[in-house]
C-alpha angles and dihedrals in degrees: 000000000000097000092107093056092043094054091042090055093047091049093049092048091051091050092049091049090049092052091047092051089048092055101046130070095197141345126214114219110196119201119215097024093099092044097053113359095169094055093049091048092050091051091059096040096051098048098275122139120261087211090083087076110080112224136183126210116218115202111179115222118240094257098050100079093046092048092050092048093048093045091048092050092050093049091046092050089048091052091051091051094055115106119248117244097237102024 
Protein backbone atom coordinates (compact mmCIF):
# COMPACT_ATOMS: atom_id res chain seq x y z
CA UNK A 1 0.00 0.00 0.00
CA UNK A 2 1.17 3.47 -0.76
CA UNK A 3 -1.01 5.26 1.80
CA UNK A 4 1.96 5.98 4.03
CA UNK A 5 3.86 7.75 1.25
CA UNK A 6 0.71 9.57 0.11
CA UNK A 7 -0.06 11.00 3.54
CA UNK A 8 3.62 11.85 4.11
CA UNK A 9 3.65 13.84 0.87
CA UNK A 10 0.42 15.66 1.75
CA UNK A 11 1.78 16.53 5.21
CA UNK A 12 5.07 17.84 3.81
CA UNK A 13 3.27 19.95 1.19
CA UNK A 14 1.01 21.48 3.85
CA UNK A 15 4.01 22.31 6.02
CA UNK A 16 5.85 23.92 3.09
CA UNK A 17 2.78 26.00 2.18
CA UNK A 18 2.43 27.07 5.81
CA UNK A 19 6.05 28.22 5.97
CA UNK A 20 5.68 30.08 2.67
CA UNK A 21 2.53 31.86 3.87
CA UNK A 22 4.34 32.73 7.10
CA UNK A 23 7.22 34.36 5.22
CA UNK A 24 5.30 36.46 2.67
CA UNK A 25 3.17 39.55 3.20
CA UNK A 26 1.40 39.31 -0.14
CA UNK A 27 1.68 37.59 -3.50
CA UNK A 28 0.69 39.06 -6.85
CA UNK A 29 -0.96 36.56 -9.17
CA UNK A 30 -0.95 37.92 -12.73
CA UNK A 31 -3.44 36.52 -15.24
CA UNK A 32 -2.39 36.20 -18.85
CA UNK A 33 1.35 36.04 -18.21
CA UNK A 34 1.41 32.26 -18.48
CA UNK A 35 -0.83 32.29 -21.57
CA UNK A 36 1.27 34.71 -23.62
CA UNK A 37 4.39 35.92 -21.76
CA UNK A 38 5.98 37.56 -24.82
CA UNK A 39 2.96 39.74 -25.56
CA UNK A 40 2.70 40.94 -21.98
CA UNK A 41 6.43 41.68 -21.89
CA UNK A 42 6.30 43.63 -25.16
CA UNK A 43 3.43 45.77 -23.87
CA UNK A 44 5.56 46.95 -20.98
CA UNK A 45 8.79 47.32 -23.00
CA UNK A 46 7.30 49.44 -25.79
CA UNK A 47 5.48 51.94 -23.65
CA UNK A 48 2.28 49.99 -23.13
CA UNK A 49 0.55 49.89 -19.83
CA UNK A 50 1.03 46.93 -17.52
CA UNK A 51 -2.50 47.54 -16.27
CA UNK A 52 -3.92 45.59 -19.20
CA UNK A 53 -2.84 42.47 -17.36
CA UNK A 54 -5.36 41.62 -14.69
CA UNK A 55 -3.71 40.67 -11.45
CA UNK A 56 -4.89 39.51 -8.07
CA UNK A 57 -3.17 40.17 -4.78
CA UNK A 58 -3.23 37.33 -2.27
CA UNK A 59 -2.72 38.40 1.33
CA UNK A 60 -2.87 35.41 3.67
CA UNK A 61 -4.80 36.00 6.86
CA UNK A 62 -2.97 35.64 10.14
CA UNK A 63 -4.48 32.23 10.88
CA UNK A 64 -3.70 30.57 7.51
CA UNK A 65 0.02 29.75 8.00
CA UNK A 66 -0.52 28.36 11.48
CA UNK A 67 -3.45 26.25 10.35
CA UNK A 68 -1.46 24.84 7.44
CA UNK A 69 1.52 24.08 9.69
CA UNK A 70 -0.66 22.38 12.32
CA UNK A 71 -2.61 20.37 9.74
CA UNK A 72 0.60 19.29 8.04
CA UNK A 73 2.10 18.19 11.34
CA UNK A 74 -0.99 16.17 12.23
CA UNK A 75 -1.08 14.47 8.83
CA UNK A 76 2.66 13.74 8.99
CA UNK A 77 2.33 12.22 12.47
CA UNK A 78 -0.59 10.15 11.21
CA UNK A 79 1.46 8.86 8.29
CA UNK A 80 4.26 7.85 10.63
CA UNK A 81 1.81 5.94 12.82
CA UNK A 82 0.49 3.84 9.92
CA UNK A 83 1.63 0.23 9.90
CA UNK A 84 3.94 -0.93 7.17
CA UNK A 85 2.63 -3.58 4.79
CA UNK A 86 5.38 -6.17 5.39
CA UNK A 87 6.60 -5.19 8.84
